[in-house]
Structure formats: structure tokens, C-alpha cells
N, C-alpha and C positions, 0 to 999 in steps of 0.2 A: 504494500500500500504506500502511496506517495505521501509526502509531507502536506500538512494543511497550510494553505496560503493564508497569510495574515494581512494582505494588502487590500483586500476588498472591503466594502463598507461594513463596519461593525454593527451588528444588531444590538441596540442599547438595552433591550429587554434582558439579555443574558448577563449583563454586567451589574444588575441590581440584586440586592440580597432578598428582595421580595418579588415573587412572580406575579404575573397578571392574575392568575387564578387566586393567589393569596390576597391580592389587592381587591379583587371582586368579592371575595369572601368577607374581607374586613369591611368593605364599603356596604356590602349587602347586610351584614350584621347590624351596622349602624342604622340602616334604613329599614331593616326587617325583611330584606329580600331573600337572604340565604341562611339556612340553619345547618348546623352540624348534625351528624347522625345522633349524637348523645342528646342534643336538644330536642330533636324530633322524637326520640324514644320517650323522653319524659312527657312531651306534649301529646303524644299519641299512645299513651299507656293503655287505653282501651282499644285493642286491636280491631274490634268490631266497627269502630268509627271510620276505618279506612274504606275507600271505595273497593268494590269486589275485584276490579282488575289489578289493584295493588295488593290487597289482602291475600290473593291466591299465589303471589310470587313466593318462590322457594329459594333458600340459600344455595349459592353456587360456590361457596368458599372452599369446599373440598376439591374443586377443580384446579385450584391454584397451588402449584408446587413451589416452595421457597427456593431461592438461589442457594447453592451449596457452598461450603468452604472450598472445595476443590475448584469450583468455578471462579471464585475470587482469587485463588492462587494463580490460575491461568491468566486472569486479568493483570495481575502483578507482573507475570512473565512477559506479557505483551507490552506492558508499560516500560519494562526494562529494555526491550528491543527498540521501542520508539525513542527512548532516551538515547540509546546508542546512535540511532539513525539521525537524531536531531542534535547530537553533540551536547547533551545535558548530562551532568554528573549526578543529579538528584532532583526530586520534586518535593515541594513543600505544600501541605494542605491543612487547612483548619476545618472546623465543622461545616458540613454541607453535603451536597449530593455526591461529589467525587469521592470524598472520604468514605461515605457509606458504600459507594460502588466497589471500591477496592478492599475495604476493611470490615464492613458491616458495623461500623461505629456510627451511632446517631448522636451527635453532640450539639448542644445548644451553645452558640457563641455568645460570649460576654466580653468584658474588657480584659479578662484573664486569658492568657494564651494557653490553648490546648492545640497541639499540632502533631501531625504524622509526617515524618520525613522518610521518603523512599529513595535510597541510592540506586544508581544503575548497577552497582556491584555491592553485595552484602545485604544484610537484613535491615528492614525498616527500624526506626526508633521513634519514640514518642516523647513529647515534652508536655508535662501535665502539672497543674497546681497540686501541691502535696496533699491537701485535704480531699482531693478528688481521685486519688490513686486507686482506691478499691473499686470505685465505680468505673474508672477507666479500664482497669484490668479485667473486670467482668465483661465489658463490651469487647475489648481486644481479643479475649479468649473465645468469643463467639465467631470469630473470623480466622483468617490465616495467620494472625499474630500469635495465637496459641497462649499457653500459660507461662511461657518463659520469655516474654517480650522484653525488650530493652525500654523501660519506662523511666525517664529522667524527671525528677520532681523538683519543684521550686516552692519556697516559702513566700509568704505575702510580701516580705521586704527584700526579696532577691530578684535578680534580673533573669527572666526566662530565656532571653535571647542568647545569653552566653552558653546556655545548655545546647541550643541549636548549633552554634559554632563549634562547641566541643564535640558534639556527636558527629558532625561532618568530619572534623579532624581525625577522630578515632577510626573513621572509615576511609582515611587517606584522601580526604577532600579538603585541603587547606585553601586551595584556589580552584577556580573552574566556574561552571555555569549552573546556577540553581534555578530551576523552574518554579515559578510561583503560580499556584492554581488561581484562576482568574477571579474567583469570588472572595479571595483573601482581602481583608480590609487593609487600608494603607498603614494604620498604626502598627500592624503586625509585620508587614513586609519592610516597613521603615526600620523597625526594631532589629530585624534580622540583618538588614543592610549595614547598620551601624555596628552590630556585634561581629560581623564577618566582612570587613571592608575589602578583603582580598577576593571575595566571591563576586561574580557578576550575576545580578538578578535579572532573569528573563521570563518570558511567558511559558507556562507549562501546558498551554492549550494544545500544542501539537501532540502531546502525550495523552492528556486527560480526554480531550475531545477525540483524539485519534483512536483511543480505545472505545469510548462510549458511543460514538456515532455508528459503529458497525455492530449490529445486534447479533447475539447468538440465537440458535433455534429456540432455546428456553425463553429468552427475552421476548422473542417474537410470539411465542405461545402465550405468555402473560399479557402482552399488549393486545393480542387478538381477543383474549378473554375479557379484558377491560372494555374493549370496544363493544363486544357483544352484550355485556352487562349494561353498558350505558344505553344502547339502543333498546334493550328490553325494558329498562326503567322508563325511558322516554315514551315508548309505546304504551306502557301500562297507564301512565298519567294522561296521555293523549286520549285514551278511551274513557277517562273520567272527566274530561273537559266539558265545561258548560258555560254559557253566557253568564256574566256577572262575577266570575272569578277574577281576582287581582293577580298581578305577577307574584305577589307574596304567597298567595294560596297555591299557585302552581309550583313555585320553588319548594315550598314545604312538602308537597306531595312527591316531588322528585327525590328529595332527601329521604323521605319515608320509603320510597321504592328501593333505593339503594340499601337502606337498612334491612329490608326484607331479603334482598339478594346477597347480603353478607359482606358488603364493602362500603367504604366511606366515599361519598361523592356529593356533588352539589351541582346547581345549575344557575346561570343567570337567565332571566326571562324578560323579554322586552316586547311591548305591544304597540302596534300602530306606528305613529311618528317616531317613537323611541327606537324602533327596530332599524331606523336609518342611521343610528349611532352604533358603529361596530362593537363597542364594548358597553353600550346601553346607557340607561339612565336610572337613577334611584327614585325619581319622582313617581307618585302613585299612578298606576295604570290599570284599566279594567278591560277584560276581554269581552268583546261584543261580536255579534254576528257580522261577518264580512271584514273583520280586522285581521291584519297580519300578526302572527305570533312567532317570535324568533327565540329559540332556546339554544344554549351553548354551554360547554364545559364537559366534565366527565367524572371518572372515578379513579381510584388507586387500587391496583391489584399487586400485592407483594412488592410495592414500591414503584410499579410501572403505571404510566398514565394513559388515559384515553382523552380525546378532545374531539367532540362531535357537535355539529350544529344541525338543527332542523328548522325549517320555516314552513308554516302552514296557516290555513285560514279556517276559522269556525264558520261553517256555512259556505256561501258561494263567493269566490274571489272575482274581482273585476277582470276584464280582458287585459288590462295593463299589467296587473299582478301576474296573470298567467304568462304573458309574454316575457316579463322580466325573469320569472322562474325558469322558463325554458332556456333563456340565454345563459343563465348561471349554470344550469344543468349541462349545457353544451360546453361551457368553459371548463367545468370540472372534468368532463369526459376528455376534452382536448389535452388537459394537463396529464391525466392518467395515461393517455396514449403516448405523449412525449416522454414521460419519465421512464428511463431505462439505463442500465449501466453504460458509462462512457460519455453521456451527454452532460453538458454543464448545467448546474442547478438553475442558473438564470434563464435558460431556455424553456424550462417548465413553466415559470411565471409568464414568459413571453407568449407561450402557446395559449394559455387561458386569457391573458390580457388582450390579445389580438381578437379573440372571439367577441369579447365584450365591446371593444372599440369598434369593430366592424359592424356590430349591431346597433350602433348609435349612442353608446354609453361611454364615450371617450371625450377627450383624449386622455391617455395616460391614467393618472390617479383621480380624475374628476369624480367618477362614480364608483369605480373599483379602487377604494381609497387605501388599501393596505397590500402588502406582499401576498403572494399566493399561499405560502405555507412556511412552516417552521419544522425543524427537527423535533422529534418527540421521543421520550423514553422514560427515564426516571424523573426528569423535569418535563413539565408541560411544554416549555420552549427550550430547545437546546440545539447545538450544532448538528448539521449545517442548516442553511436557510434557502428557501426557494424565492429568490429576490434578484432583481437586476443588479449586476455588479458582482454577484457571487459566482465565480468561474470554476469552483470546485467540481470535479467530475463525479457523478453519482456512481455508487458502488452497490453491489448486492448486499442486502440486509441493512441498508439505511432505511430509516422510517421518518415519515413526514405527515403533517396535515396537508390535505388538498382542499382549500377553502376559498374559492372565489366568491365574490359578492358584488351586488349592485345596491347602492345606498342613495336614495332620492330624498334629500332633506325636506322636511315638512310633509312627507307622504308616508313612505315605508322603505324598508330594506329587505333584501333576500340574500341569505348566505347558505350555502350547502357545504358541509364539512364532514369528511370522513378521513380516517387515518390510513396512510398508504405505505406499503412495503415494497421496496425495490427488490425484484426477483432476479434470477440469473439472466433472463432475457426480456424483462419488461417491468411491469409494476402491477400490484393488486391492491384493492381497497379491502380493509378488514371487514367492512360492513357494506351491504347493498346500497347503491345510490337511492336517494329519495325520489319516487316517481312523479309526484305532483303535490300541489298545495292542498288539494282535497283529500289525498290519500298518501300522506307522507311516509308511511311505513309499509306500503305495498300489500296490505292485507284486506 
């Protein structure tokens, strides 16, 4: 596999510590739009109050196989190979998705440094607040680190960055290139830079994204299940839809459906004019006959995400709504046809965008206001991206959203989104395309 190019436009969403889904969840909680599974469980304690289409859902949790320790060891070996290819001597990670991906450690970041340092040669070591050592070792032991990991602890009045520098020197790395995982906060990378001035700090993205963007068969299996669960939850709630429901009512039922299916998930729901805002509005909205409803987001299955959008109408859509839906459907199909190994990521965006522009909803980002898609895996948005300027060549087992849309301010928006898997000779969607506004789930 070739190196990841770092010269194309950087998607800003990846560089923030809070994801769009997290932001939507937090904003929704403030406005009452999105509830967590625990909240739904407490509010829906009387199961008989659920609509029949949701009450009859059965847990699918047993279908999800956890990632094994051996799989994480293989990931570390792949990381070491990519370190060699990209002339990195080690990589540095704080709490976050990459740390969990390689080590199975789930760590909440604070102002106190907890870090894993993985050298190209030799065993990883960990820098940890002394009072957290037992908790850290418990988590390290659940992954490839095992029970005899090198954990270097620091007291509250000590400098943790000196431990990073000492650990590197103990592994023969007094000078060289240290890759910093991209979501590492500045205070931590700056501390390392000052403690190890002979080291050159560079991006670890060629290693971390280089591993994470190519999915294993097991990862594909988990993502496929997450997509199927999401579509099942959406369908169950759609069958309970009735005029007078608010977006809050709909979102609560989506969370309840996920609870019944055995996974954590949520949805943003936007109605009418608010559907013309790609990430929606928190203002109160009521579902009425003939109004567009756009639902988005997904669930988490053993750490892997789904991200699916469906657009539909309660009752009869207008001719304009039907026309826009058909154009978006054709754009999604064009992107799917274009996506295959060897083509540049930006050409998949171009294939969908040309359909929309040629149908009169151009130019450029005027109505189709966002990129076609994003990588997806353990994060809802991750490398690489289907956007103009991203020239990376697609490879088998990359996974993306395929989500064209047309958004007409003051009227309505239509987005169709399914998660897409690059195969050996083309691409497939994990879920069937939505056939129409009146029959969004094809049943």
C-alpha cells in the first residue's frame, strides 16, 4: 500500500476532538431532540407503550463478534511496517479512537497525560498518572499489552514528558522522527517536544490512518451489521409514523428501537424547511401530511459505526419533491458505479456532482452543499474522504458514506445515504438504496 498524501485539502471534521455525531447528540440533548439509550429505557419503562413495530424488535447483539487480541497484534505489526515505510521511529497516542484501535484502551483525556508510545522496533510503553496505574493496567491487559507492560508512572508534581523521552531513549531512540497521532492536543505534543528536543515531531497519520482506512473482513462484518440494524430501526419507526409527531417524538422512538435491537444509537430528525439544512435545526418541528422528513445518523456495533440517511414524505409528495428525489437517487447510483479500486477519491464526488449539476441543481456546491462522502469505521468520519482535491487512490476494503443531497433553502432537502464498501472490482452498499419518498424502505 502506498503512503497517504498529506497535501490535499484537510477535512476539518477529523481534527476536532468532538465528532459531528457527538455534537448533534449534545445539541439535541439541549433541545430535547436526541436521547441516549439509558434515557429512553427509563422513559419507556412500560414496554407496552411502544408502538407494535418497535415492541416486536428483537436483540441482535449476539450477532456481533468482538475484535480479538490477536487482531490488535496484527494491527500493531502493520503499524510497524508503515512506520518503516514512512521513516518514523515511533508513534505517540493519547486517549481516542486510534488508541482503542491498537490497544483496546478506552481512556478519557484530561489535563493529565496518559499516552501509549509504539516504537517501530521493540515493545510499546505507557506513561500514566501514578494514581491511575491499576486502572490503566487493567485496560492494557485486555489488549496486546498483556500483564507485563512497561507502564511508567508520574506523581502530580512530576513532569510526565520526561518519562516519554526516557522511554524512547531506552528503546534506542534518542533522535529521529516521532509521529504524533492527529487528535493529540497541543499541550501534550508541546510537552513532548520540549522534553525531547532532539526528536522531530511529525504527523502519525500515514501510520494510524494507513492502518485504519483498510478494513479487515471482521470490521466489514461489524459495519454491515451496524448498517442493517440502523435500517431496521428506521423502518420500525417509519411504520409508527403519524401526523402531529414532532422531531423529538420521532428521535425518541429511534433510540427506543435501537435499545430493543441491543445497540446504542440515535438519530437527528428534520422536517420541512429544516431538512434543507444538512445537519438540521433544533427548532420545534411537526410532521404533517405532505412534508419532507429527513433522518440521519446510526448506531455503534463493537465500536464500529453506521451512518445512514433516509428522506420520505407522510402522504403524497409534490412533483418537485419526486423529481429532486430521483436526481439524488441517480447521483448516489453514479457514485457507486464510479467507486472502485484505483480511481481517485475525488472522482467519486465528481460523478455524483455532475448528475446533480446537469439536472439543474448547480453549479458546484449551490444545492449539493457538502462533499459526497467520508470514510467511516470506528469514527463516524475518518480517512479518507470523497471530496474534490483528495487524489488518494481507492483500495479494496475502504469504507465510505455515499450521501449526495439537494438542499433548497426555504423549501426542503433530500439526502440519500448508505455506507459503501470498496470491493476487489467495484463497490457495494451495505444496505439497499431507498426506492422512493412514499416507500423509503422498499416494503
